[in-house]
Biotite code that builds the C-alpha atoms (Angstrom):
import biotite.structure as struc

atoms = struc.array([
    struc.Atom([-22.140, -4.648, 7.431], chain_id="A", res_id=1, res_name="MET", atom_name="CA", element="C"),
    struc.Atom([-21.547, -2.167, 4.494], chain_id="A", res_id=2, res_name="GLU", atom_name="CA", element="C"),
    struc.Atom([-18.093, -1.295, 5.710], chain_id="A", res_id=3, res_name="SER", atom_name="CA", element="C"),
    struc.Atom([-17.016, -4.955, 5.864], chain_id="A", res_id=4, res_name="LEU", atom_name="CA", element="C"),
    struc.Atom([-18.196, -5.644, 2.290], chain_id="A", res_id=5, res_name="THR", atom_name="CA", element="C"),
    struc.Atom([-16.395, -2.513, 1.257], chain_id="A", res_id=6, res_name="ASP", atom_name="CA", element="C"),
    struc.Atom([-13.321, -3.804, 2.846], chain_id="A", res_id=7, res_name="PHE", atom_name="CA", element="C"),
    struc.Atom([-13.347, -7.141, 1.117], chain_id="A", res_id=8, res_name="PHE", atom_name="CA", element="C"),
    struc.Atom([-14.033, -5.276, -2.174], chain_id="A", res_id=9, res_name="LYS", atom_name="CA", element="C"),
    struc.Atom([-10.744, -3.401, -1.442], chain_id="A", res_id=10, res_name="LEU", atom_name="CA", element="C"),
    struc.Atom([-8.856, -6.522, -0.845], chain_id="A", res_id=11, res_name="LEU", atom_name="CA", element="C"),
    struc.Atom([-10.221, -8.135, -3.963], chain_id="A", res_id=12, res_name="SER", atom_name="CA", element="C"),
    struc.Atom([-7.944, -6.016, -6.210], chain_id="A", res_id=13, res_name="ASP", atom_name="CA", element="C"),
    struc.Atom([-4.354, -7.191, -6.504], chain_id="A", res_id=14, res_name="ASP", atom_name="CA", element="C"),
    struc.Atom([-2.922, -3.639, -6.716], chain_id="A", res_id=15, res_name="THR", atom_name="CA", element="C"),
    struc.Atom([-4.796, -2.427, -3.663], chain_id="A", res_id=16, res_name="ARG", atom_name="CA", element="C"),
    struc.Atom([-3.877, -5.459, -1.696], chain_id="A", res_id=17, res_name="LEU", atom_name="CA", element="C"),
    struc.Atom([-0.159, -5.020, -2.610], chain_id="A", res_id=18, res_name="ARG", atom_name="CA", element="C"),
    struc.Atom([-0.330, -1.345, -1.577], chain_id="A", res_id=19, res_name="ILE", atom_name="CA", element="C"),
    struc.Atom([-1.931, -2.184, 1.725], chain_id="A", res_id=20, res_name="LEU", atom_name="CA", element="C"),
    struc.Atom([0.683, -4.800, 2.552], chain_id="A", res_id=21, res_name="VAL", atom_name="CA", element="C"),
    struc.Atom([3.496, -2.527, 1.689], chain_id="A", res_id=22, res_name="LEU", atom_name="CA", element="C"),
    struc.Atom([1.975, 0.341, 3.704], chain_id="A", res_id=23, res_name="LEU", atom_name="CA", element="C"),
    struc.Atom([1.569, -2.103, 6.625], chain_id="A", res_id=24, res_name="TYR", atom_name="CA", element="C"),
    struc.Atom([5.387, -2.113, 6.733], chain_id="A", res_id=25, res_name="HIS", atom_name="CA", element="C"),
    struc.Atom([6.366, 1.555, 5.855], chain_id="A", res_id=26, res_name="LYS", atom_name="CA", element="C"),
    struc.Atom([4.990, 4.957, 5.003], chain_id="A", res_id=27, res_name="LYS", atom_name="CA", element="C"),
    struc.Atom([5.748, 5.371, 1.250], chain_id="A", res_id=28, res_name="LEU", atom_name="CA", element="C"),
    struc.Atom([5.292, 7.945, -1.565], chain_id="A", res_id=29, res_name="CYS", atom_name="CA", element="C"),
    struc.Atom([3.799, 7.040, -5.021], chain_id="A", res_id=30, res_name="VAL", atom_name="CA", element="C"),
    struc.Atom([7.181, 6.901, -6.739], chain_id="A", res_id=31, res_name="CYS", atom_name="CA", element="C"),
    struc.Atom([8.410, 4.301, -4.152], chain_id="A", res_id=32, res_name="GLN", atom_name="CA", element="C"),
    struc.Atom([5.306, 2.167, -4.634], chain_id="A", res_id=33, res_name="LEU", atom_name="CA", element="C"),
    struc.Atom([5.848, 2.465, -8.276], chain_id="A", res_id=34, res_name="GLN", atom_name="CA", element="C"),
    struc.Atom([9.426, 1.334, -8.193], chain_id="A", res_id=35, res_name="GLY", atom_name="CA", element="C"),
    struc.Atom([8.630, -1.471, -5.782], chain_id="A", res_id=36, res_name="ILE", atom_name="CA", element="C"),
    struc.Atom([5.603, -2.751, -7.590], chain_id="A", res_id=37, res_name="MET", atom_name="CA", element="C"),
    struc.Atom([6.719, -1.987, -11.178], chain_id="A", res_id=38, res_name="GLY", atom_name="CA", element="C"),
    struc.Atom([3.273, -0.353, -11.878], chain_id="A", res_id=39, res_name="GLU", atom_name="CA", element="C"),
    struc.Atom([2.487, 2.979, -13.471], chain_id="A", res_id=40, res_name="SER", atom_name="CA", element="C"),
    struc.Atom([2.113, 6.146, -11.526], chain_id="A", res_id=41, res_name="GLN", atom_name="CA", element="C"),
    struc.Atom([-1.559, 6.746, -12.631], chain_id="A", res_id=42, res_name="PRO", atom_name="CA", element="C"),
    struc.Atom([-2.505, 3.174, -11.658], chain_id="A", res_id=43, res_name="LYS", atom_name="CA", element="C"),
    struc.Atom([-1.072, 3.427, -8.175], chain_id="A", res_id=44, res_name="ILE", atom_name="CA", element="C"),
    struc.Atom([-2.454, 6.946, -7.582], chain_id="A", res_id=45, res_name="SER", atom_name="CA", element="C"),
    struc.Atom([-5.921, 5.825, -8.661], chain_id="A", res_id=46, res_name="LYS", atom_name="CA", element="C"),
    struc.Atom([-5.970, 2.915, -6.095], chain_id="A", res_id=47, res_name="HIS", atom_name="CA", element="C"),
    struc.Atom([-4.294, 5.163, -3.386], chain_id="A", res_id=48, res_name="LEU", atom_name="CA", element="C"),
    struc.Atom([-7.256, 7.645, -4.008], chain_id="A", res_id=49, res_name="ALA", atom_name="CA", element="C"),
    struc.Atom([-9.781, 4.896, -3.579], chain_id="A", res_id=50, res_name="LYS", atom_name="CA", element="C"),
    struc.Atom([-8.119, 3.742, -0.363], chain_id="A", res_id=51, res_name="LEU", atom_name="CA", element="C"),
    struc.Atom([-7.944, 7.288, 1.043], chain_id="A", res_id=52, res_name="ARG", atom_name="CA", element="C"),
    struc.Atom([-11.439, 7.912, 0.161], chain_id="A", res_id=53, res_name="ASP", atom_name="CA", element="C"),
    struc.Atom([-12.608, 5.010, 2.207], chain_id="A", res_id=54, res_name="LEU", atom_name="CA", element="C"),
    struc.Atom([-10.300, 6.122, 5.198], chain_id="A", res_id=55, res_name="GLY", atom_name="CA", element="C"),
    struc.Atom([-8.019, 3.074, 4.994], chain_id="A", res_id=56, res_name="ILE", atom_name="CA", element="C"),
    struc.Atom([-5.058, 5.148, 4.010], chain_id="A", res_id=57, res_name="VAL", atom_name="CA", element="C"),
    struc.Atom([-4.152, 8.745, 4.868], chain_id="A", res_id=58, res_name="GLN", atom_name="CA", element="C"),
    struc.Atom([-1.403, 10.977, 3.375], chain_id="A", res_id=59, res_name="ASP", atom_name="CA", element="C"),
    struc.Atom([0.951, 13.618, 4.618], chain_id="A", res_id=60, res_name="GLU", atom_name="CA", element="C"),
    struc.Atom([3.216, 16.007, 2.598], chain_id="A", res_id=61, res_name="ARG", atom_name="CA", element="C"),
    struc.Atom([6.898, 16.136, 3.290], chain_id="A", res_id=62, res_name="GLN", atom_name="CA", element="C"),
    struc.Atom([8.714, 18.504, 0.946], chain_id="A", res_id=63, res_name="GLU", atom_name="CA", element="C"),
    struc.Atom([7.649, 17.820, -2.493], chain_id="A", res_id=64, res_name="GLN", atom_name="CA", element="C"),
    struc.Atom([6.407, 14.323, -1.835], chain_id="A", res_id=65, res_name="PHE", atom_name="CA", element="C"),
    struc.Atom([3.123, 13.039, -0.409], chain_id="A", res_id=66, res_name="ILE", atom_name="CA", element="C"),
    struc.Atom([3.599, 9.941, 1.860], chain_id="A", res_id=67, res_name="TYR", atom_name="CA", element="C"),
    struc.Atom([0.813, 7.448, 2.402], chain_id="A", res_id=68, res_name="TYR", atom_name="CA", element="C"),
    struc.Atom([0.277, 5.380, 5.496], chain_id="A", res_id=69, res_name="TYR", atom_name="CA", element="C"),
    struc.Atom([-2.277, 3.082, 6.953], chain_id="A", res_id=70, res_name="LEU", atom_name="CA", element="C"),
    struc.Atom([-5.196, 4.335, 8.974], chain_id="A", res_id=71, res_name="ASN", atom_name="CA", element="C"),
    struc.Atom([-7.113, 1.229, 9.913], chain_id="A", res_id=72, res_name="ILE", atom_name="CA", element="C"),
    struc.Atom([-9.203, 1.822, 12.925], chain_id="A", res_id=73, res_name="LYS", atom_name="CA", element="C"),
    struc.Atom([-11.342, -1.359, 12.735], chain_id="A", res_id=74, res_name="ASP", atom_name="CA", element="C"),
    struc.Atom([-9.706, -4.220, 14.687], chain_id="A", res_id=75, res_name="LYS", atom_name="CA", element="C"),
    struc.Atom([-11.162, -6.781, 12.352], chain_id="A", res_id=76, res_name="LEU", atom_name="CA", element="C"),
    struc.Atom([-9.690, -5.102, 9.230], chain_id="A", res_id=77, res_name="PHE", atom_name="CA", element="C"),
    struc.Atom([-6.327, -4.808, 10.923], chain_id="A", res_id=78, res_name="GLU", atom_name="CA", element="C"),
    struc.Atom([-6.439, -8.416, 11.912], chain_id="A", res_id=79, res_name="SER", atom_name="CA", element="C"),
    struc.Atom([-7.294, -9.616, 8.377], chain_id="A", res_id=80, res_name="ILE", atom_name="CA", element="C"),
    struc.Atom([-4.390, -7.526, 6.857], chain_id="A", res_id=81, res_name="LEU", atom_name="CA", element="C"),
    struc.Atom([-2.043, -8.874, 9.600], chain_id="A", res_id=82, res_name="LYS", atom_name="CA", element="C"),
    struc.Atom([-2.958, -12.425, 8.699], chain_id="A", res_id=83, res_name="SER", atom_name="CA", element="C"),
    struc.Atom([-2.107, -11.750, 5.128], chain_id="A", res_id=84, res_name="VAL", atom_name="CA", element="C"),
    struc.Atom([1.178, -10.264, 6.091], chain_id="A", res_id=85, res_name="VAL", atom_name="CA", element="C"),
    struc.Atom([2.044, -13.032, 8.581], chain_id="A", res_id=86, res_name="ASP", atom_name="CA", element="C"),
    struc.Atom([1.439, -15.643, 5.711], chain_id="A", res_id=87, res_name="ASN", atom_name="CA", element="C"),
    struc.Atom([3.226, -13.647, 3.079], chain_id="A", res_id=88, res_name="ILE", atom_name="CA", element="C"),
    struc.Atom([5.576, -16.671, 2.119], chain_id="A", res_id=89, res_name="GLU", atom_name="CA", element="C"),
    struc.Atom([2.488, -18.190, 0.357], chain_id="A", res_id=90, res_name="ALA", atom_name="CA", element="C"),
    struc.Atom([2.061, -15.250, -2.029], chain_id="A", res_id=91, res_name="TYR", atom_name="CA", element="C"),
    struc.Atom([4.974, -14.767, -4.421], chain_id="A", res_id=92, res_name="GLU", atom_name="CA", element="C"),
    struc.Atom([4.092, -11.301, -5.629], chain_id="A", res_id=93, res_name="VAL", atom_name="CA", element="C"),
    struc.Atom([3.627, -10.034, -2.123], chain_id="A", res_id=94, res_name="LEU", atom_name="CA", element="C"),
    struc.Atom([6.841, -11.679, -1.027], chain_id="A", res_id=95, res_name="LYS", atom_name="CA", element="C"),
    struc.Atom([8.750, -9.933, -3.873], chain_id="A", res_id=96, res_name="ARG", atom_name="CA", element="C"),
    struc.Atom([7.184, -6.603, -3.085], chain_id="A", res_id=97, res_name="ASP", atom_name="CA", element="C"),
    struc.Atom([8.446, -6.911, 0.550], chain_id="A", res_id=98, res_name="ILE", atom_name="CA", element="C"),
    struc.Atom([11.957, -7.890, -0.815], chain_id="A", res_id=99, res_name="GLU", atom_name="CA", element="C"),
    struc.Atom([11.794, -4.668, -3.017], chain_id="A", res_id=100, res_name="ASN", atom_name="CA", element="C"),
    struc.Atom([10.761, -2.530, -0.070], chain_id="A", res_id=101, res_name="LEU", atom_name="CA", element="C"),
    struc.Atom([14.477, -2.618, 1.009], chain_id="A", res_id=102, res_name="ASN", atom_name="CA", element="C"),
    struc.Atom([15.098, -0.511, -2.059], chain_id="A", res_id=103, res_name="ASP", atom_name="CA", element="C"),
    struc.Atom([12.421, 2.132, -1.267], chain_id="A", res_id=104, res_name="ALA", atom_name="CA", element="C"),
    struc.Atom([15.090, 4.837, -0.538], chain_id="A", res_id=105, res_name="GLU", atom_name="CA", element="C"),
    struc.Atom([16.758, 4.054, -3.812], chain_id="A", res_id=106, res_name="VAL", atom_name="CA", element="C"),
    struc.Atom([13.462, 4.634, -5.653], chain_id="A", res_id=107, res_name="PHE", atom_name="CA", element="C"),
    struc.Atom([12.861, 7.978, -3.856], chain_id="A", res_id=108, res_name="LEU", atom_name="CA", element="C"),
    struc.Atom([16.349, 9.185, -4.847], chain_id="A", res_id=109, res_name="LYS", atom_name="CA", element="C"),
    struc.Atom([15.464, 8.439, -8.476], chain_id="A", res_id=110, res_name="LEU", atom_name="CA", element="C"),
    struc.Atom([12.293, 10.604, -7.991], chain_id="A", res_id=111, res_name="CYS", atom_name="CA", element="C"),
    struc.Atom([14.336, 13.501, -6.897], chain_id="A", res_id=112, res_name="LYS", atom_name="CA", element="C"),
    struc.Atom([16.329, 13.604, -10.207], chain_id="A", res_id=113, res_name="ARG", atom_name="CA", element="C"),
])
C-alpha cells in the first residue's frame, strides 16, 4: 500500500508528472528536459533524483550526458501513466511538452556548445 501512496505523491507534483510523461515517450537528458519544459536545471535535477530514488526512473551515461528513462515495473503504475498519456489532449501543459519533444535534439545541440 505504501508504494501506491508514494506513486500518487509523485504524480501530485506538476514537474514530476511532466517529466514522467516526457520520459514515457523518449529517453532524455536534463538539458533536453530543461529546454522542453522551460524549467531550471536545478529544479529538473531535484525531481529526477526523487524519481530515481524511488526506482521509477533510471539513468545511463552516454558520453558527457546522463540520459533518464522510465523503469516502471508495477503494471498499475504503468497503466495510470498510460491513461494520462492517452488523454493528453485534455492537459495543455502536457500537450505543449509533447509538441516541444520534437525539438529535443535541438536542445541537446545547444547543450554541447
